[in-house]
Backbone bond lengths (Angstrom), bond angles and torsions (degrees), N, CA, C in turn:
res aa  C-N    CA-C-N  psi(-1)  N-CA   C-N-CA  omega(-1)  CA-C   N-CA-C  phi
1 M - - - 1.468 - - 1.525 109.36 -
2 K 1.328 115.13 137.87 1.453 120.26 -179.72 1.525 110.59 -67.01
3 R 1.340 115.85 133.66 1.466 121.95 177.86 1.532 107.22 -120.27
4 P 1.346 116.02 82.29 1.469 119.65 -167.86 1.526 114.04 -82.86
5 I 1.319 114.23 132.75 1.458 121.69 173.27 1.523 107.75 -127.89
6 I 1.323 115.46 124.86 1.455 121.73 174.22 1.524 107.53 -100.97
7 I 1.317 116.26 127.01 1.464 121.73 177.57 1.524 107.70 -103.84
8 I 1.314 116.53 130.52 1.469 121.60 173.42 1.523 107.44 -119.81
9 S 1.313 116.11 109.86 1.456 121.59 -179.80 1.524 109.05 -120.89
10 G 1.312 115.55 176.15 1.452 120.60 177.50 1.511 110.42 152.04
11 P 1.328 116.67 164.76 1.462 119.54 177.56 1.519 111.16 -66.16
12 T 1.299 115.87 164.22 1.451 121.27 178.66 1.526 110.99 -55.09
13 S 1.316 116.94 144.08 1.472 123.56 177.76 1.522 112.99 65.54
14 S 1.322 117.40 36.04 1.472 119.72 -179.62 1.530 112.74 -110.05
15 G 1.326 118.02 5.29 1.460 120.22 174.73 1.515 115.77 93.51
16 K 1.337 117.39 20.42 1.463 121.08 -176.74 1.534 112.09 -64.60
17 T 1.334 115.86 -42.75 1.464 119.37 -176.71 1.524 111.64 -62.38
18 G 1.320 116.36 -48.97 1.458 119.92 -178.71 1.512 112.77 -60.63
19 L 1.336 116.43 -42.10 1.462 119.89 179.77 1.530 110.53 -67.09
20 S 1.303 117.37 -41.44 1.470 120.07 -177.46 1.532 110.71 -62.64
21 I 1.328 117.02 -41.29 1.466 120.11 179.98 1.530 109.87 -68.73
22 H 1.306 117.26 -40.78 1.474 121.13 176.67 1.529 111.00 -57.20
23 L 1.334 116.56 -49.14 1.467 120.14 -177.78 1.524 111.67 -69.79
24 A 1.325 116.47 -36.73 1.475 119.28 179.69 1.524 110.76 -64.33
25 K 1.323 117.32 -41.46 1.466 120.86 178.04 1.525 110.86 -64.77
26 K 1.320 115.40 -42.65 1.464 120.20 -176.35 1.519 111.92 -67.70
27 H 1.334 117.92 -34.33 1.469 121.14 -171.74 1.532 112.98 -117.27
28 Q 1.325 117.44 14.74 1.476 121.78 179.55 1.537 110.95 51.61
29 A 1.304 115.12 45.65 1.465 121.39 -179.30 1.527 110.25 -96.83
30 E 1.333 115.81 168.46 1.458 122.18 173.14 1.521 108.63 -119.66
31 I 1.320 115.69 149.61 1.462 121.82 -171.98 1.523 110.70 -105.16
32 I 1.331 114.35 130.64 1.468 122.15 171.83 1.521 107.29 -108.82
33 N 1.320 116.85 115.87 1.459 121.19 178.99 1.528 110.68 -81.80
34 F 1.354 116.31 132.19 1.470 118.68 171.54 1.534 111.10 -122.20
35 D 1.335 116.68 19.58 1.461 120.74 172.22 1.525 107.58 -85.04
36 S 1.311 117.30 113.62 1.465 120.70 -166.43 1.527 113.44 -62.27
37 L 1.331 119.33 -30.84 1.461 119.25 -177.92 1.521 113.11 -76.71
38 L 1.326 117.05 -21.36 1.461 119.52 177.95 1.525 112.07 -73.87
39 F 1.332 117.29 -8.89 1.463 120.35 177.72 1.532 111.71 -62.54
40 Y 1.349 117.06 -26.80 1.454 119.69 -160.48 1.531 113.81 -99.52
41 Q 1.320 113.58 136.02 1.466 121.67 177.79 1.526 109.59 -68.57
42 G 1.325 115.85 136.96 1.456 120.71 175.45 1.506 114.74 89.47
43 L 1.338 117.97 -18.53 1.460 121.41 176.25 1.534 107.28 -92.39
44 D 1.309 115.08 81.18 1.462 121.11 -170.64 1.531 112.43 -108.15
45 I 1.315 116.19 -59.99 1.467 119.94 -175.76 1.525 110.64 -68.04
46 G 1.320 117.33 -45.64 1.461 120.99 -176.41 1.511 114.69 -69.63
47 T 1.330 117.21 -13.49 1.469 120.56 177.09 1.522 112.14 -106.70
48 A 1.336 116.50 0.34 1.475 121.42 -174.36 1.523 110.56 54.18
49 K 1.327 115.03 39.55 1.465 120.69 179.05 1.525 110.04 -64.93
50 P 1.341 118.36 135.21 1.460 118.74 179.02 1.529 110.97 -64.74
51 S 1.319 115.59 139.63 1.462 120.59 178.11 1.525 109.86 -77.52
52 S 1.316 116.19 169.27 1.467 120.40 176.92 1.521 110.68 -59.02
53 L 1.324 116.16 -36.98 1.462 120.14 178.34 1.529 110.95 -64.55
54 E 1.339 116.12 -43.69 1.466 120.32 179.81 1.531 111.34 -66.73
55 M 1.331 116.46 -35.69 1.467 119.54 178.60 1.526 111.97 -64.42
56 D 1.327 116.21 -26.35 1.468 121.93 170.74 1.533 112.32 53.72
57 N 1.333 115.74 43.88 1.474 122.42 177.14 1.533 114.08 66.31
58 I 1.321 117.51 10.95 1.466 120.88 173.89 1.537 107.93 -78.97
59 P 1.327 119.40 126.83 1.470 120.00 178.21 1.524 111.65 -60.97
60 H 1.330 115.42 123.98 1.469 123.01 175.56 1.525 108.16 -116.47
61 H 1.300 117.05 122.46 1.456 122.05 -179.47 1.529 110.17 -103.00
62 F 1.322 115.91 140.11 1.468 123.86 178.06 1.527 112.19 68.79
63 V 1.320 115.23 40.26 1.457 122.63 171.37 1.529 107.33 -121.26
64 S 1.328 116.69 126.63 1.478 122.28 177.98 1.521 112.42 54.34
65 F 1.320 117.10 43.78 1.464 119.21 -178.38 1.524 112.51 -114.05
66 R 1.337 116.76 5.98 1.468 120.10 -173.14 1.529 109.44 -138.81
67 S 1.312 117.11 143.21 1.455 121.31 174.62 1.531 109.98 -76.13
68 P 1.339 118.31 141.43 1.471 119.70 175.29 1.527 112.91 -58.88
69 A 1.328 116.46 -23.31 1.466 120.21 179.76 1.524 112.04 -74.43
70 N 1.334 116.67 -8.04 1.458 121.25 -177.11 1.535 109.89 -128.77
71 P 1.340 117.55 69.72 1.473 120.74 -174.41 1.524 112.58 -58.95
72 L 1.326 115.01 149.35 1.462 122.77 -176.01 1.526 109.09 -111.67
73 N 1.341 117.06 124.11 1.466 118.65 176.65 1.524 110.18 -90.32
74 A 1.329 115.85 173.07 1.467 120.82 -173.93 1.526 111.55 -63.34
75 H 1.321 117.63 -40.00 1.457 120.40 -178.45 1.527 111.06 -61.83
76 S 1.335 116.12 -45.17 1.467 119.77 179.26 1.524 110.82 -66.87
77 F 1.335 115.91 -35.00 1.462 119.48 -179.99 1.523 111.54 -63.39
78 I 1.338 117.38 -46.69 1.469 117.45 -176.63 1.525 111.87 -69.99
79 E 1.344 117.23 -24.57 1.466 119.26 174.43 1.523 110.93 -64.52
80 L 1.329 116.75 -25.53 1.463 121.34 176.07 1.528 111.38 -91.41
81 A 1.338 115.82 -41.06 1.468 120.30 -170.70 1.524 113.32 -72.62
82 I 1.324 117.55 -43.58 1.462 119.29 -174.86 1.530 111.96 -63.64
83 P 1.337 120.18 -46.02 1.471 118.33 175.23 1.530 112.70 -59.63
84 K 1.328 117.57 -37.96 1.466 120.02 179.69 1.530 110.56 -66.69
85 I 1.317 117.68 -42.09 1.470 121.12 177.29 1.523 110.21 -58.92
86 N 1.314 116.62 -48.39 1.464 120.13 -178.24 1.527 112.16 -67.28
87 E 1.322 116.67 -34.31 1.464 119.71 176.25 1.529 110.52 -61.72
88 L 1.325 116.76 -45.53 1.465 120.75 179.95 1.527 110.85 -64.39
89 L 1.334 116.46 -43.86 1.462 120.04 179.99 1.523 111.24 -64.95
90 D 1.326 116.81 -39.23 1.468 120.70 178.33 1.531 111.44 -62.15
91 N 1.341 115.49 -25.02 1.458 120.69 178.44 1.531 111.71 -97.57
92 S 1.339 115.28 21.26 1.476 122.75 174.44 1.521 113.27 63.89
93 K 1.326 116.63 29.57 1.445 121.16 175.19 1.527 110.30 -92.20
94 T 1.325 115.33 145.69 1.455 119.65 167.34 1.525 107.81 -84.19
95 V 1.320 116.03 136.19 1.461 121.98 -177.76 1.525 109.11 -108.66
96 I 1.325 115.99 136.17 1.460 121.79 174.15 1.522 108.19 -117.45
97 L 1.333 116.83 116.09 1.458 122.33 174.83 1.521 108.00 -91.44
98 V 1.332 117.56 127.45 1.460 120.87 -174.22 1.523 110.61 -133.21
99 G 1.341 116.08 133.33 1.453 119.65 174.45 1.510 112.89 163.15
100 G 1.325 114.28 175.97 1.455 120.70 178.19 1.512 113.38 -116.69
101 S 1.343 117.00 1.52 1.475 121.01 -178.53 1.528 109.34 -86.90
102 G 1.328 115.51 90.24 1.462 120.69 -174.23 1.512 113.96 -57.77
103 F 1.318 116.96 -35.81 1.460 120.51 -178.95 1.528 110.79 -64.10
104 Y 1.335 116.30 -39.33 1.465 119.71 179.24 1.519 111.28 -69.18
105 L 1.329 116.67 -37.05 1.464 119.63 176.30 1.522 110.25 -64.53
106 Q 1.316 116.88 -44.58 1.462 120.27 178.42 1.519 110.95 -59.62
107 A 1.322 116.08 -40.28 1.468 120.01 179.67 1.523 111.01 -61.57
108 I 1.349 116.55 -38.96 1.462 120.00 179.00 1.525 110.61 -66.79
109 I 1.318 116.79 -49.31 1.464 121.48 -171.86 1.523 112.43 -77.10
110 K 1.321 116.91 -43.23 1.467 120.47 -171.17 1.518 114.31 -106.54
111 G 1.328 117.32 -21.16 1.454 119.90 -175.25 1.520 110.99 102.15
112 M 1.320 116.04 173.70 1.458 122.26 -174.14 1.524 111.13 -100.70
113 Y 1.321 114.73 155.25 1.460 120.10 169.22 1.527 109.28 -66.00
114 Q 1.310 115.93 143.18 1.460 120.36 174.14 1.523 108.18 -95.62
115 S 1.315 116.67 109.80 1.461 119.85 -179.44 1.518 109.97 -121.20
116 K 1.329 114.48 160.18 1.457 119.76 -178.83 1.532 109.91 -66.54
117 K 1.331 115.41 146.22 1.450 119.94 175.84 1.527 108.99 -67.72
118 T 1.339 115.41 129.83 1.456 119.63 -174.89 1.530 110.81 -71.62
119 D 1.331 115.60 132.76 1.455 122.36 178.59 1.536 109.74 -64.42
120 P 1.346 118.16 139.44 1.470 120.04 179.39 1.527 113.48 -55.21
121 K 1.334 116.82 -33.67 1.468 119.44 178.40 1.525 111.14 -65.91
122 I 1.339 115.67 -37.27 1.469 120.16 177.42 1.524 109.78 -66.41
123 L 1.331 116.10 -42.30 1.460 119.88 179.17 1.529 111.30 -61.98
124 K 1.336 116.84 -40.47 1.468 120.44 179.78 1.523 109.97 -67.30
125 R 1.333 116.08 -41.07 1.469 120.15 177.42 1.529 110.30 -60.08
126 S 1.325 115.36 -42.89 1.463 121.27 179.51 1.525 110.64 -63.73
127 E 1.323 116.25 -45.86 1.464 120.49 -178.40 1.523 111.22 -63.46
128 N 1.328 116.77 -42.40 1.467 120.64 179.90 1.531 111.15 -62.89
129 L 1.335 116.29 -43.44 1.464 120.13 -179.94 1.521 110.68 -65.30
130 Y 1.326 115.46 -40.47 1.472 120.13 -178.48 1.526 110.66 -65.91
131 E 1.337 116.61 -39.63 1.464 120.09 -178.21 1.522 111.55 -70.37
132 T 1.331 116.90 -33.54 1.466 119.64 -175.59 1.527 113.36 -90.38
133 E 1.337 117.53 -33.01 1.468 119.92 -173.17 1.520 113.98 -125.91
134 G 1.336 117.22 -2.62 1.451 118.64 179.18 1.516 112.57 72.00
135 I 1.334 116.52 -161.58 1.464 120.69 -174.69 1.522 112.45 -80.53
136 A 1.349 117.80 -14.65 1.468 121.00 -174.03 1.526 112.16 -58.57
137 S 1.332 117.19 -42.26 1.465 119.73 -178.36 1.522 111.69 -67.44
138 F 1.323 116.79 -35.05 1.463 120.48 177.12 1.528 110.29 -64.75
139 L 1.322 116.15 -40.60 1.465 119.70 178.08 1.528 111.04 -63.63
140 T 1.323 116.57 -39.26 1.471 120.36 177.93 1.523 110.93 -63.21
141 I 1.342 116.37 -43.20 1.471 120.55 178.92 1.526 110.32 -61.56
142 L 1.324 117.15 -43.92 1.464 119.75 179.02 1.525 111.27 -64.99
143 K 1.308 116.71 -42.24 1.464 120.27 -178.74 1.527 111.04 -60.07
144 E 1.323 116.48 -35.55 1.465 121.38 -178.00 1.525 112.97 -83.61
145 N 1.344 117.84 -26.71 1.461 120.29 -170.44 1.522 115.38 -122.40
146 D 1.337 117.48 -17.72 1.466 120.36 -178.55 1.526 107.86 -152.09
147 I 1.329 115.33 72.58 1.460 120.68 -173.68 1.525 111.75 -61.56
148 E 1.333 117.16 -29.84 1.470 119.95 179.66 1.524 110.72 -62.92
149 S 1.343 116.37 -45.53 1.467 119.61 178.11 1.525 110.77 -68.62
150 Y 1.324 117.20 -37.93 1.457 121.75 178.38 1.530 110.74 -57.22
151 E 1.326 116.05 -42.84 1.462 120.16 -177.85 1.528 112.07 -78.86
152 R 1.312 116.99 -21.14 1.462 120.80 -175.83 1.523 113.06 -80.46
153 Y 1.340 116.72 -40.34 1.455 120.17 -170.65 1.527 111.82 -93.64
154 H 1.326 115.08 135.21 1.459 121.55 174.56 1.527 108.97 -65.04
155 A 1.326 116.75 144.80 1.465 121.12 -176.87 1.524 112.83 -60.00
156 N 1.335 116.72 -21.91 1.470 119.68 178.05 1.527 113.27 -83.53
157 D 1.327 116.74 -8.63 1.465 120.57 -176.60 1.533 108.89 -85.61
158 H 1.321 115.59 68.07 1.461 120.90 -173.29 1.526 111.82 -60.25
159 Y 1.322 116.88 -39.17 1.470 119.27 -176.09 1.520 110.95 -59.56
160 R 1.340 118.40 -52.49 1.462 119.86 -175.05 1.524 112.24 -74.12
161 I 1.322 117.39 -28.93 1.467 119.78 174.00 1.531 109.50 -63.23
162 R 1.319 115.70 -46.09 1.460 118.89 180.00 1.529 111.35 -65.72
163 R 1.324 117.22 -40.98 1.461 120.07 179.91 1.526 111.00 -61.73
164 A 1.330 116.96 -38.49 1.466 120.07 179.35 1.521 110.67 -65.19
165 V 1.328 117.20 -40.31 1.468 120.54 178.21 1.522 110.54 -68.22
166 E 1.322 116.61 -42.77 1.468 120.34 178.49 1.528 111.02 -60.96
167 Y 1.326 116.70 -39.09 1.468 120.28 177.45 1.532 110.06 -63.24
168 F 1.329 116.18 -41.61 1.472 120.19 178.35 1.516 111.14 -63.59
169 W 1.326 117.18 -43.97 1.464 120.08 178.25 1.528 111.48 -62.79
170 L 1.320 115.83 -38.29 1.461 120.65 -175.75 1.523 112.33 -73.07
171 T 1.337 116.27 -41.40 1.468 120.70 -170.91 1.518 114.33 -111.14
172 G 1.335 117.37 -18.64 1.458 120.38 -172.69 1.518 112.81 75.80
173 L 1.324 116.68 6.73 1.461 122.01 -177.41 1.527 110.04 -113.07
174 K 1.322 114.94 159.09 1.462 119.89 176.01 1.521 110.06 -73.15
175 F 1.329 116.27 136.71 1.449 119.72 173.84 1.524 110.35 -64.38
176 S 1.315 116.60 -30.69 1.469 120.62 178.64 1.522 111.46 -61.95
177 Q 1.345 117.26 -27.39 1.468 119.94 176.85 1.527 110.29 -67.34
178 A 1.333 116.64 -43.32 1.475 120.46 177.41 1.526 109.78 -62.74
179 R 1.330 115.81 -39.30 1.457 119.42 179.23 1.531 110.82 -65.46
180 S 1.339 116.89 -38.99 1.466 120.48 178.99 1.524 111.54 -63.81
181 L 1.325 116.53 -38.73 1.465 119.98 177.21 1.515 110.95 -62.74
182 K 1.348 115.36 -41.75 1.460 119.19 178.34 1.523 110.42 -65.74
183 D 1.323 117.08 -38.84 1.461 120.12 178.65 1.525 111.24 -62.04
184 K 1.337 116.19 -38.21 1.472 119.34 177.73 1.524 110.61 -65.15
185 E 1.339 116.05 -41.23 1.472 119.61 175.72 1.524 110.25 -59.63
186 N 1.313 115.76 -38.73 1.454 120.14 -175.23 1.526 113.30 -75.89
187 Q 1.322 117.14 -8.38 1.459 118.74 173.60 1.527 110.25 -65.02
188 N 1.320 115.78 -26.55 1.458 121.36 173.57 1.526 107.60 -93.06
189 Q 1.321 116.06 102.35 1.456 119.79 -172.58 1.527 113.06 -66.37
190 E 1.324 117.66 -10.87 1.464 119.22 177.17 1.527 111.43 -62.48
191 N 1.345 116.11 -20.69 1.459 120.11 179.23 1.522 112.79 -82.96
192 W 1.299 117.42 -10.46 1.457 120.36 -174.08 1.524 111.45 -74.87
193 N 1.329 116.18 149.50 1.462 120.40 172.07 1.525 110.95 -59.35
194 S 1.326 116.81 -37.19 1.465 119.90 -177.89 1.521 111.58 -61.79
195 E 1.335 116.82 -34.86 1.469 120.32 176.96 1.526 110.57 -77.74
196 K 1.312 115.48 -41.25 1.466 120.35 -178.43 1.531 111.23 -58.40
197 F 1.334 116.06 -38.75 1.465 120.43 -175.59 1.533 112.65 -103.04
198 N 1.339 115.70 8.07 1.468 120.71 175.31 1.525 112.22 58.78
199 W 1.338 116.06 47.00 1.450 120.40 177.74 1.528 110.22 -85.55
200 D 1.333 116.63 139.65 1.467 122.82 170.86 1.525 107.53 -98.68
201 L 1.326 116.71 120.34 1.458 120.75 -171.69 1.524 112.09 -111.46
202 L 1.318 115.39 136.82 1.459 122.73 167.93 1.522 106.33 -127.06
203 H 1.337 116.00 114.47 1.463 120.16 -175.85 1.525 109.16 -103.12
204 L 1.331 115.59 109.62 1.460 123.07 176.22 1.529 108.40 -99.87
205 H 1.317 116.33 122.19 1.465 121.01 -178.55 1.519 108.32 -113.76
206 L 1.324 116.73 126.88 1.456 121.94 -178.37 1.525 110.23 -100.23
207 D 1.313 116.16 134.80 1.459 119.82 176.10 1.516 108.90 -154.86
208 L 1.323 114.64 160.32 1.455 121.86 -174.96 1.519 109.86 -134.30
209 P 1.335 117.97 155.97 1.469 119.48 171.14 1.525 110.10 -55.80
210 K 1.318 116.18 144.98 1.465 121.68 -171.18 1.528 112.74 -54.61
211 E 1.324 118.29 -50.48 1.461 120.50 -176.00 1.530 111.30 -63.65
212 Q 1.310 115.71 -40.04 1.463 120.67 178.01 1.528 110.23 -63.22
213 H 1.323 115.58 -41.71 1.462 120.77 -178.45 1.530 111.12 -67.38
214 L 1.322 117.47 -39.77 1.464 120.40 -179.34 1.518 111.38 -61.08
215 K 1.319 117.11 -39.04 1.464 120.51 178.33 1.524 110.97 -64.96
216 I 1.345 116.42 -39.05 1.466 120.41 178.56 1.525 110.26 -65.30
217 I 1.328 116.44 -41.66 1.469 120.61 178.52 1.522 110.53 -60.22
218 E 1.328 117.25 -46.02 1.456 120.66 -178.55 1.530 111.74 -64.50
219 K 1.327 116.69 -39.59 1.465 120.23 177.49 1.521 110.50 -65.15
220 R 1.340 116.41 -39.46 1.461 118.93 -178.96 1.525 111.15 -66.53
221 T 1.338 117.07 -40.67 1.459 120.23 178.58 1.518 110.84 -61.00
222 Q 1.329 117.08 -45.40 1.462 120.54 179.73 1.524 110.55 -63.87
223 K 1.329 116.68 -38.48 1.463 120.36 177.96 1.525 110.77 -62.60
224 M 1.343 117.23 -38.91 1.462 120.53 177.77 1.528 110.94 -60.93
225 I 1.332 115.99 -45.31 1.461 119.89 178.93 1.522 110.35 -62.05
226 D 1.331 116.11 -47.36 1.465 120.96 -178.93 1.529 112.29 -63.96
227 S 1.347 116.19 -28.45 1.470 120.78 -177.32 1.525 113.26 -85.19
228 G 1.354 116.67 -6.25 1.466 118.66 175.29 1.513 115.38 110.77
229 L 1.341 118.41 28.56 1.469 120.27 179.42 1.526 111.71 -57.77
230 I 1.328 117.10 -42.08 1.461 119.73 -177.78 1.526 110.51 -62.21
231 Q 1.326 116.71 -43.59 1.458 120.39 178.89 1.536 111.09 -66.44
232 E 1.330 116.31 -36.56 1.460 119.42 177.74 1.531 110.26 -61.75
233 V 1.324 116.47 -44.40 1.472 120.02 -178.81 1.525 110.44 -67.42
234 Q 1.321 117.69 -39.46 1.475 119.83 176.71 1.525 110.97 -57.57
235 G 1.336 116.37 -43.51 1.458 120.19 178.91 1.513 112.58 -65.22
236 L 1.332 116.40 -39.97 1.465 120.32 179.75 1.523 111.28 -66.51
237 L 1.342 117.12 -38.14 1.463 120.16 -179.74 1.524 111.41 -66.91
238 K 1.332 117.47 -30.90 1.470 119.79 175.88 1.526 110.87 -66.41
239 K 1.344 115.54 -37.81 1.465 120.22 179.51 1.519 112.08 -78.23
240 F 1.339 116.50 -36.41 1.466 121.47 -172.80 1.533 109.62 -130.21
241 P 1.337 118.20 70.04 1.476 120.89 -176.07 1.518 114.26 -65.14
242 N 1.338 117.10 -18.48 1.472 119.20 179.28 1.533 112.15 -81.65
243 I 1.306 117.92 0.91 1.464 124.82 175.97 1.536 111.34 54.26
244 P 1.333 117.82 75.66 1.467 120.37 179.08 1.525 111.46 -65.76
245 K 1.324 115.52 167.94 1.465 122.14 -173.17 1.529 114.12 -49.43
246 P 1.340 120.70 -46.28 1.469 118.61 -178.82 1.528 113.61 -58.73
247 L 1.332 117.57 -27.68 1.465 120.66 179.16 1.530 112.67 -81.92
248 Q 1.326 116.40 0.82 1.460 120.61 175.45 1.528 110.94 -98.87
249 S 1.317 116.56 12.58 1.461 121.90 -176.73 1.527 110.60 -90.90
250 I 1.341 114.75 172.83 1.468 121.27 -176.42 1.525 110.30 -58.76
251 G 1.316 114.59 136.78 1.461 121.39 -179.26 1.507 111.89 94.98
252 Y 1.315 115.93 -40.89 1.454 120.70 -178.44 1.528 111.36 -86.30
253 K 1.326 117.01 -45.81 1.472 118.36 -178.47 1.525 110.85 -65.53
254 E 1.347 118.05 -37.63 1.458 120.59 178.94 1.528 111.15 -67.31
255 T 1.335 115.94 -38.48 1.464 120.20 178.66 1.524 111.02 -68.69
256 I 1.321 117.16 -36.56 1.474 120.58 175.61 1.527 109.89 -62.37
257 D 1.331 117.01 -41.78 1.472 119.87 176.90 1.534 110.72 -61.29
258 Y 1.322 116.49 -38.67 1.472 120.14 177.49 1.530 110.35 -64.22
259 L 1.317 116.38 -45.62 1.464 119.75 -179.03 1.530 111.79 -65.45
260 N 1.331 115.98 -28.35 1.467 120.38 178.52 1.518 112.53 -86.45
261 G 1.347 117.21 4.04 1.453 121.17 176.41 1.518 115.00 78.32
262 K 1.331 116.66 14.13 1.470 119.55 -178.32 1.522 112.37 -81.12
263 V 1.322 116.82 -26.74 1.464 120.81 179.92 1.526 108.54 -140.97
264 S 1.335 115.84 159.70 1.462 120.86 174.35 1.522 109.29 -79.02
265 L 1.335 116.73 168.50 1.462 119.93 177.54 1.526 110.44 -61.90
266 E 1.306 116.76 -39.54 1.470 120.44 178.46 1.522 110.96 -61.86
267 Q 1.330 116.77 -43.04 1.471 120.92 178.21 1.523 110.70 -66.44
268 C 1.323 116.36 -38.16 1.471 120.96 177.79 1.521 110.37 -59.00
269 I 1.328 116.76 -47.95 1.468 121.03 -179.53 1.523 110.63 -62.41
270 E 1.321 116.95 -43.80 1.469 119.82 -179.52 1.527 111.17 -64.71
271 R 1.333 116.77 -38.75 1.464 119.68 179.20 1.531 111.25 -66.91
272 I 1.319 116.71 -37.25 1.467 118.89 176.12 1.524 109.67 -63.08
273 N 1.328 116.77 -43.80 1.464 120.26 178.66 1.521 111.56 -60.30
274 I 1.328 116.35 -45.46 1.467 120.37 -179.11 1.527 110.78 -63.27
275 S 1.328 116.07 -47.26 1.470 119.62 -179.50 1.524 111.43 -63.35
276 T 1.329 116.93 -36.94 1.463 120.45 179.31 1.526 110.44 -67.83
277 R 1.341 116.85 -40.47 1.469 119.62 176.39 1.531 110.74 -62.26
278 Q 1.319 116.34 -41.11 1.468 120.27 178.67 1.523 111.23 -64.25
279 L 1.331 115.73 -40.86 1.460 119.67 177.60 1.522 110.38 -62.51
280 A 1.329 117.10 -44.82 1.465 120.56 179.62 1.527 110.87 -59.61
281 K 1.318 116.58 -40.59 1.474 120.38 177.91 1.528 110.65 -62.49
282 S 1.331 116.16 -43.98 1.464 120.61 178.91 1.521 111.23 -63.02
283 Q 1.326 117.13 -41.21 1.465 120.94 179.13 1.530 110.85 -64.90
284 R 1.325 116.67 -40.00 1.467 119.45 177.45 1.527 110.48 -61.12
285 T 1.321 115.70 -43.87 1.471 119.95 179.85 1.519 110.14 -58.84
286 W 1.325 116.67 -42.78 1.471 121.02 -180.00 1.521 110.49 -62.31
287 F 1.318 116.05 -53.18 1.465 120.17 -172.71 1.531 113.06 -75.05
288 N 1.330 117.19 -15.00 1.467 119.31 174.96 1.521 111.92 -62.04
289 K 1.332 116.47 -22.36 1.468 121.50 -177.20 1.527 112.16 -92.78
290 V 1.325 117.14 4.22 1.469 121.63 -172.48 1.525 109.62 -111.39
291 D 1.338 116.27 141.29 1.467 120.66 173.49 1.529 109.21 -69.86
292 K 1.322 115.96 129.07 1.461 120.04 -174.46 1.518 109.19 -167.48
293 L 1.328 115.53 170.07 1.461 122.79 170.94 1.520 106.69 -112.26
294 T 1.331 116.96 123.10 1.456 120.97 -174.26 1.521 110.86 -102.71
295 F 1.341 115.11 136.01 1.457 121.71 -178.83 1.527 110.49 -135.46
296 N 1.328 115.92 149.92 1.458 121.80 167.93 1.526 106.91 -85.62
297 P 1.330 118.72 112.78 1.469 120.23 -172.58 1.527 113.48 -67.42
298 L 1.321 117.29 -19.89 1.462 120.09 -179.62 1.524 112.58 -84.83
299 E 1.328 116.43 -20.64 1.459 119.85 -173.47 1.523 114.45 -120.60
300 Q 1.338 117.55 -13.58 1.464 119.80 -171.34 1.529 112.87 -126.54
301 R 1.328 117.40 31.20 1.459 120.05 179.80 1.528 111.13 -61.43
302 D 1.338 117.66 -39.73 1.470 120.17 179.69 1.524 111.10 -62.70
303 K 1.325 116.80 -39.86 1.464 120.58 178.56 1.522 110.96 -65.50
304 I 1.320 116.23 -37.95 1.467 120.07 177.52 1.523 109.97 -63.44
305 D 1.320 116.51 -46.89 1.472 120.49 179.14 1.523 111.50 -58.59
306 L 1.318 115.86 -42.35 1.466 120.34 -179.91 1.520 110.91 -64.24
307 K 1.310 116.93 -43.45 1.464 121.34 -179.57 1.536 110.68 -63.06
308 V 1.329 116.51 -40.92 1.463 120.40 179.11 1.529 110.48 -66.78
309 D 1.327 116.91 -42.45 1.466 120.38 177.73 1.532 110.89 -58.98
310 E 1.326 116.33 -43.99 1.480 120.54 178.56 1.528 110.56 -61.95
311 F 1.324 115.97 -42.32 1.462 120.68 -177.95 1.530 112.08 -65.38
312 L 1.314 116.78 -41.29 1.461 120.06 -173.68 1.531 113.39 -84.73
313 Y 1.321 117.26 -30.99 1.458 117.92 -166.96 1.528 115.19 -121.55
314 E 1.324 118.34 -5.77 1.474 117.56 179.83 1.520 110.90 -104.94
């Protein structure tokens, strides 16, 4: 029996949410979110999280189900996501995986790297360095000792940058070496979760010409400000004054700097735009290495619909 999963990926602000809801309504599908920031309650405006009205009664799984004070890593996420995916498929549902977090998608489809459990002393060393010097020192360590990981991870991806450094401290080896071993294992698709669970995959990747995309990013940032991003961050800081990891993400960290008087509102908006453009570039680099079908969501919606119809019904 066919166990269909439609994947919708793409850089930030490429129209993934709108397409996923359109397809879910058309095909009575359910949506599994793999965008890591959408996991968290209260992070709504700054993540462009779909509202209840936009969701239009379509079941969305792993959206607003976690407190920002309790961040979720990829390993814990797939322990929740894979059983839910299989439950839906066992009940003859079509599943739509949606997001821009390529690492989380890879974890679902291919499985996780097996790495050594980090020693508590290493974790304390990491935490102390992060609290005193921020992510800059971790980036310097990677640049000097694991250039492959340094070039792979976006500067905002504090979690994986720190994990790579912690792995180096623990083992004396490059984390990129462990990743390369896993990549070699993954050349044999029999090891993949998708093969293990007999999933049928259609990967739709959304992307836009650069200039067109930049205008969309700038409009989205302004819409966030107009919709109350500053007030949202003020409320979150009252609840979480220690600024947990999700509040250190794009849109939130720049707004916190504005509230702390470090930058003007104009500078805050420009920094959000710059960081979002950088994130989009990083996401493109990631997904360039993945087998997929790429579409312009503004011009090729009919082609996307046709491809999905062929996948599900032919």
